[in-house]
C-alpha positions as CSV (number, residue, x, y, z in Angstrom):
1,M,0.0,0.0,0.0
2,I,1.2,3.5,-0.9
3,L,0.3,6.5,1.2
4,L,1.0,10.1,0.2
5,Q,1.0,12.8,2.9
6,L,0.7,16.5,1.9
7,S,1.5,19.0,4.6
8,S,1.6,22.8,5.1
9,G,4.0,22.4,8.0
10,Q,4.0,25.5,10.2
11,G,3.1,27.7,7.2
12,P,0.3,30.3,7.2
13,E,-3.2,29.9,5.8
14,E,-1.9,30.4,2.2
15,C,0.2,27.2,2.6
16,C,-3.0,25.4,3.7
17,A,-4.8,26.6,0.6
18,A,-1.9,25.3,-1.5
19,V,-2.4,21.8,0.1
20,R,-6.1,21.9,-0.9
21,K,-5.2,22.9,-4.5
22,A,-2.6,20.2,-4.6
23,I,-5.2,17.5,-3.6
24,D,-7.4,18.7,-6.5
25,L,-4.6,18.4,-8.9
26,V,-3.6,15.0,-7.6
27,M,-7.1,13.8,-8.3
28,K,-7.1,15.3,-11.8
29,E,-3.7,13.8,-12.7
30,A,-4.6,10.4,-11.3
31,K,-7.4,10.0,-13.8
32,Q,-4.9,10.4,-16.6
33,F,-2.8,7.5,-15.3
34,D,-5.7,5.2,-14.4
35,T,-4.9,5.6,-10.8
36,N,-7.3,5.7,-7.8
37,V,-6.9,8.2,-5.0
38,T,-8.7,7.8,-1.7
39,I,-8.6,10.6,0.9
40,I,-8.0,8.8,4.2
41,E,-7.7,11.8,6.6
42,V,-7.6,15.6,6.3
43,I,-6.9,18.2,9.0
44,K,-8.6,21.4,8.2
45,S,-7.2,24.9,8.8
46,R,-9.0,27.9,10.0
47,Y,-9.5,28.9,6.4
48,S,-12.6,27.0,5.2
49,Q,-11.0,25.9,2.0
50,G,-7.6,25.0,3.4
51,Y,-6.0,21.9,4.8
52,K,-3.1,21.8,7.2
53,S,-2.4,18.2,6.1
54,A,-3.9,15.4,4.1
55,L,-3.3,11.6,3.9
56,L,-4.1,10.0,0.6
57,Q,-4.0,6.3,-0.5
58,I,-2.7,5.8,-4.1
59,E,-3.6,2.7,-6.1
60,G,-2.9,1.8,-9.7
61,K,-0.5,0.2,-12.2
62,V,1.9,3.2,-11.8
63,E,1.0,4.1,-8.2
64,R,4.7,4.3,-7.1
65,A,5.9,6.5,-9.9
66,F,2.8,8.7,-9.6
67,S,3.2,9.1,-5.9
68,Y,6.8,10.1,-6.0
69,Q,6.0,13.0,-8.3
70,W,4.5,14.6,-5.2
71,T,7.4,14.3,-2.8
72,G,9.8,16.9,-1.4
73,V,9.4,20.6,-0.9
74,M,6.9,22.4,-3.2
75,M,6.2,26.0,-3.8
76,W,3.1,27.8,-4.9
77,Q,3.8,31.2,-6.5
78,C,0.7,33.3,-6.3
79,Q,-0.6,36.6,-4.8
80,S,-2.4,35.9,-1.6
81,Q,-6.2,35.9,-2.0
82,L,-6.6,36.0,1.8
83,R,-4.3,39.0,2.2
84,P,-4.3,40.8,-1.2
85,K,-1.8,43.5,0.0
86,H,0.7,41.0,1.4
87,R,4.1,41.3,-0.4
88,R,4.9,37.6,-0.1
89,K,4.0,35.5,-3.1
90,N,5.8,32.2,-2.4
91,W,4.0,29.6,-0.3
92,F,5.5,26.3,0.7
93,F,4.2,22.8,1.4
94,S,5.6,19.3,1.3
95,G,4.9,15.8,0.2
96,Q,6.0,12.5,1.7
97,V,5.4,8.9,0.6
98,F,5.0,5.9,2.9
99,E,5.1,2.3,1.6
100,F,4.3,-0.8,3.6
101,S,3.2,-4.4,3.2
102,E,-0.4,-4.9,4.2
103,Q,0.1,-8.6,5.0
104,L,3.0,-8.0,7.3
105,F,1.3,-5.2,9.0
106,T,-1.9,-7.2,9.6
107,D,-0.1,-9.6,11.9
108,D,0.4,-6.9,14.5
109,V,-3.2,-5.5,14.3
110,R,-6.4,-6.6,16.0
111,Y,-9.7,-5.7,14.2
112,Q,-13.2,-5.2,15.6
113,T,-16.3,-4.5,13.6
114,C,-19.1,-2.3,14.9
115,R,-22.1,-0.4,13.7
116,A,-21.5,2.9,12.0
117,S,-22.8,6.0,13.8
118,G,-24.4,9.1,12.4
119,A,-26.7,9.7,9.4
120,G,-27.1,6.8,7.0
121,G,-30.6,5.5,7.4
122,Q,-31.5,1.8,7.7
123,H,-28.2,0.6,6.3
124,V,-26.3,2.2,9.2
125,N,-28.6,0.8,11.8
126,T,-28.4,-2.8,10.6
127,T,-24.9,-3.4,9.2
128,D,-21.6,-3.7,11.2
129,S,-19.6,-1.8,8.6
130,A,-17.5,0.3,10.8
131,V,-14.0,-1.0,11.7
132,Q,-11.9,-0.4,14.8
133,A,-8.2,-1.3,14.4
134,T,-5.8,-1.6,17.3
135,H,-2.0,-2.0,17.1
136,V,-1.3,-4.7,19.7
137,E,2.2,-3.5,20.8
138,T,1.4,0.2,21.3
139,G,-2.3,0.1,21.9
140,I,-3.0,2.8,19.3
141,T,-6.5,2.6,18.0
142,V,-8.4,4.1,15.1
143,R,-12.0,3.8,13.9
144,V,-13.2,4.2,10.3
145,E,-16.7,4.2,9.1
146,T,-16.6,6.4,6.0
147,E,-17.2,3.6,3.5
148,R,-20.3,1.4,3.3
149,S,-18.2,-1.7,2.8
150,Q,-16.6,-3.3,5.9
151,H,-13.6,-4.4,3.7
152,A,-13.0,-0.9,2.5
153,N,-13.2,0.5,6.0
154,K,-10.7,-2.1,7.1
155,R,-8.2,-1.1,4.5
156,L,-8.6,2.6,5.3
157,A,-8.2,1.8,9.1
158,K,-5.0,-0.1,8.3
159,A,-3.6,2.8,6.4
160,L,-4.5,5.4,9.0
161,L,-3.1,3.2,11.8
162,F,0.2,2.8,9.9
163,K,0.5,6.6,9.5
164,K,-0.1,7.1,13.3
165,L,2.7,4.7,14.0
166,E,5.0,6.6,11.7
167,E,4.1,9.8,13.6
168,L,4.9,8.0,16.9
169,K,8.4,7.2,15.6
170,E,8.9,10.9,14.7
171,T,7.8,12.0,18.1
172,D,10.5,9.7,19.6
173,L,13.3,11.4,17.8
174,S,15.9,13.0,19.9
175,Q,16.0,16.8,20.2
176,K,19.3,16.8,18.2
177,D,17.6,14.9,15.4
178,K,14.7,17.3,15.5
179,A,16.9,20.3,15.3
180,R,18.8,18.8,12.3
181,W,15.5,18.0,10.6
182,Q,14.3,21.6,11.1
183,Q,17.6,23.0,9.7
184,H,17.2,20.7,6.7
185,W,13.6,21.9,6.1
186,E,14.7,25.6,6.2
187,L,17.5,25.0,3.7
188,E,15.3,23.1,1.4
189,R,12.8,25.9,1.3
190,G,15.3,27.8,-0.9
191,N,15.3,25.0,-3.5
192,P,11.8,23.6,-4.1
193,D,11.4,20.3,-5.9
194,H,8.2,21.4,-7.7
195,I,6.7,24.8,-8.4
196,F,3.1,25.7,-9.1
197,I,2.0,29.0,-10.6
198,G,-1.1,31.2,-10.1
199,E,-4.7,30.7,-9.0
200,K,-5.0,27.8,-11.5
201,F,-2.2,26.0,-9.8
202,K,-0.3,25.0,-12.9
203,R,2.9,23.1,-12.8
204,S,5.9,25.2,-13.8
205,T,7.7,23.7,-16.9
């Protein structure tokens, strides 16, 4: 399974808007490569149309090559629509790919099915389609009920749990490693891997 995370880091709301535009472009480009994209999780910003981060699942014949086109530091060059008089026109966000074997990962996870909550009518009330996944070693638990299929919810729960475990590893980094990572990030900002231009968010050639 391949997961793509897009993040605005500590950037302002314009960076969050860039993440939202990036997701739209990922969806559009995926169709051209016969690739499926599933939004697993998004963290919204204060700006109603912006995302601080998003986790996407990529599936298709060229899923790996497609995903890695969205890695590294990316820059959106555009006059701010939120602050029209702002001098700054360069907004940064980043992309990171995670790959893991579903079979190997399943051995460390306990699953429990339950009825989905919220709106959904008769189907929700009679079908145990929601899935709760728990990583046995750490006790980390996630619950997914966005899909009508129990199988689909299980796959999404697996992906979301994997991402949370990756975040746990990052939290365990030493302060020295964190400082080195921050310095690397600041240096990379001066040399983006991908550039997008204007309100239409077009790739720079």
